[in-house]
C-alpha positions in Angstrom: 0.0 0.0 0.0 1.4 3.4 -0.9 1.7 6.1 1.6 -1.3 8.2 0.5 -3.7 5.3 0.8 -2.4 4.6 4.3 -2.9 8.3 5.3 -6.4 8.3 3.8 -7.4 5.1 5.6 -5.9 6.3 8.9 -7.7 9.6 8.6 -11.0 7.9 7.9 -10.5 5.6 10.9 -9.7 8.6 13.1 -12.7 10.5 11.9 -15.0 7.5 12.4 -13.6 7.0 15.9 -14.2 10.7 16.7 -17.7 10.6 15.3 -18.5 7.3 17.1 -17.1 8.5 20.3 -19.0 11.7 20.1 -22.3 9.9 19.5 -21.6 7.5 22.4 -20.7 10.4 24.6 -23.9 12.3 23.7 -26.0 9.1 24.3 -24.3 8.6 27.7 -25.0 12.2 28.7 -28.6 11.9 27.7 -29.1 8.7 29.7 -27.3 10.2 32.6 -29.6 13.2 32.7 -32.6 10.9 32.6 -31.2 8.9 35.5 -30.3 12.0 37.4 -33.8 13.4 36.8 -35.3 10.1 38.2 -33.0 10.2 41.2 -33.6 13.8 42.0 -37.4 13.6 41.7 -37.4 10.5 43.9 -35.3 12.2 46.5 -37.4 15.4 46.4 -40.6 13.3 46.8 -39.1 11.3 49.7 -38.0 14.3 51.6 -41.3 16.1 51.1 -43.2 13.0 52.2 -41.0 12.6 55.3 -41.7 16.3 56.2 -45.4 15.6 55.7 -45.3 12.6 58.1 -43.5 14.6 60.7 -46.1 17.4 60.4 -48.9 14.8 60.7 -47.6 13.4 63.9 -46.3 16.6 65.6 -47.7 19.8 64.1 -50.8 22.0 64.6 -53.3 22.3 61.8 -51.7 25.4 60.3 -48.3 23.7 60.0 -50.0 20.6 58.6 -51.6 22.8 56.0 -48.2 24.3 55.1 -46.6 20.9 54.8 -49.5 19.7 52.6 -49.2 22.7 50.4 -45.4 22.1 50.0 -46.1 18.5 49.2 -48.7 19.6 46.6 -46.0 21.8 45.0 -43.6 18.8 44.7 -46.3 16.5 43.3 -47.5 19.1 40.8 -43.9 19.6 39.6 -43.4 15.9 38.8 -47.0 14.7 37.9 -46.3 14.9 34.2 -42.6 14.0 34.3 -42.3 10.7 32.5 -38.9 10.2 34.0 -40.3 10.2 37.5 -41.6 7.2 39.4 -44.3 9.4 40.8 -45.9 10.7 37.7 -49.3 9.8 36.2 -51.8 7.8 38.3 -49.5 7.8 41.4 -49.2 11.6 41.3 -52.9 12.1 40.8 -53.7 9.8 43.7 -51.3 11.8 45.9 -52.9 15.0 44.8 -56.3 13.6 45.6 -55.3 12.6 49.1 -53.4 15.9 49.7 -56.5 17.9 48.7 -58.8 15.7 50.8 -56.5 16.3 53.8 -56.4 20.0 53.2 -60.2 20.0 53.1 -60.4 18.2 56.4 -57.9 20.6 58.0 -59.8 23.6 56.6 -63.0 22.2 58.1 -61.3 21.7 61.4 -60.3 25.4 61.3 -63.8 26.4 60.4 -62.9 27.4 56.8 -65.7 25.8 55.0 -65.3 27.7 51.7 -61.7 26.6 51.5 -62.6 23.1 52.4 -65.1 23.0 49.5 -62.4 24.2 47.1 -60.1 21.4 48.2 -62.9 18.8 47.8 -63.5 20.0 44.3 -59.8 19.8 43.5 -59.7 16.3 45.1 -62.6 15.2 42.9 -60.9 16.5 39.8 -57.6 14.8 40.5 -59.4 11.7 41.5 -60.9 11.4 38.0 -57.4 11.8 36.5 -56.2 9.0 38.8 -58.9 6.8 37.3 -60.7 5.9 40.5 -64.1 4.4 40.0 -65.8 6.5 42.8 -64.8 10.1 43.1 -67.6 11.2 45.4 -66.7 13.4 48.3 -67.7 10.7 50.8 -65.5 8.1 49.1 -62.5 10.4 48.8 -62.7 11.4 52.5 -63.1 7.8 53.6 -60.0 6.7 51.7 -58.2 9.6 53.2 -59.2 8.5 56.7 -58.2 4.9 56.0 -54.7 6.0 54.9 -54.4 8.0 58.1 -54.9 4.9 60.2 -51.2 4.2 59.6 -50.1 7.9 59.9 -52.7 9.8 61.9 -52.9 13.6 61.6 -52.6 14.7 65.2 -54.4 18.0 64.6 -57.5 16.2 63.3 -57.8 14.0 66.3 -60.9 14.6 68.4 -58.7 15.6 71.4 -57.1 18.5 69.5 -58.9 21.8 69.5 
């Protein structure tokens, strides 16, 4: 093989290696961002849920309301994120329960108009989560069943 052919073949091989490496690098970056997005959304959800549990067990109704609103913000942020484990039906169920709890807290505080707004929001997100029964009674009963494991202290009959 003469020298020009060797240089051409070598140049072609180097160009193909650079192009292939660049494509591989770009794919790796893309996959890494997807994984990072999944991890960060999971950690944000977990932290927010932990703060909610602490508020349920320790806080007054105003602090529970604040924790629920913060949790709603996190869920809203990730509800349509296909790279999150908490999107779609899971997110809409969480939104339904958060609004149901906010309605119950508002009722406890005597804020019946606000409670009604949260019940309406709960019914709307309930339909998006594909529950069969999205009536107010059903949503509130499911909320109370979930709270058997993690009671909301400010909603207990002893709290005023």
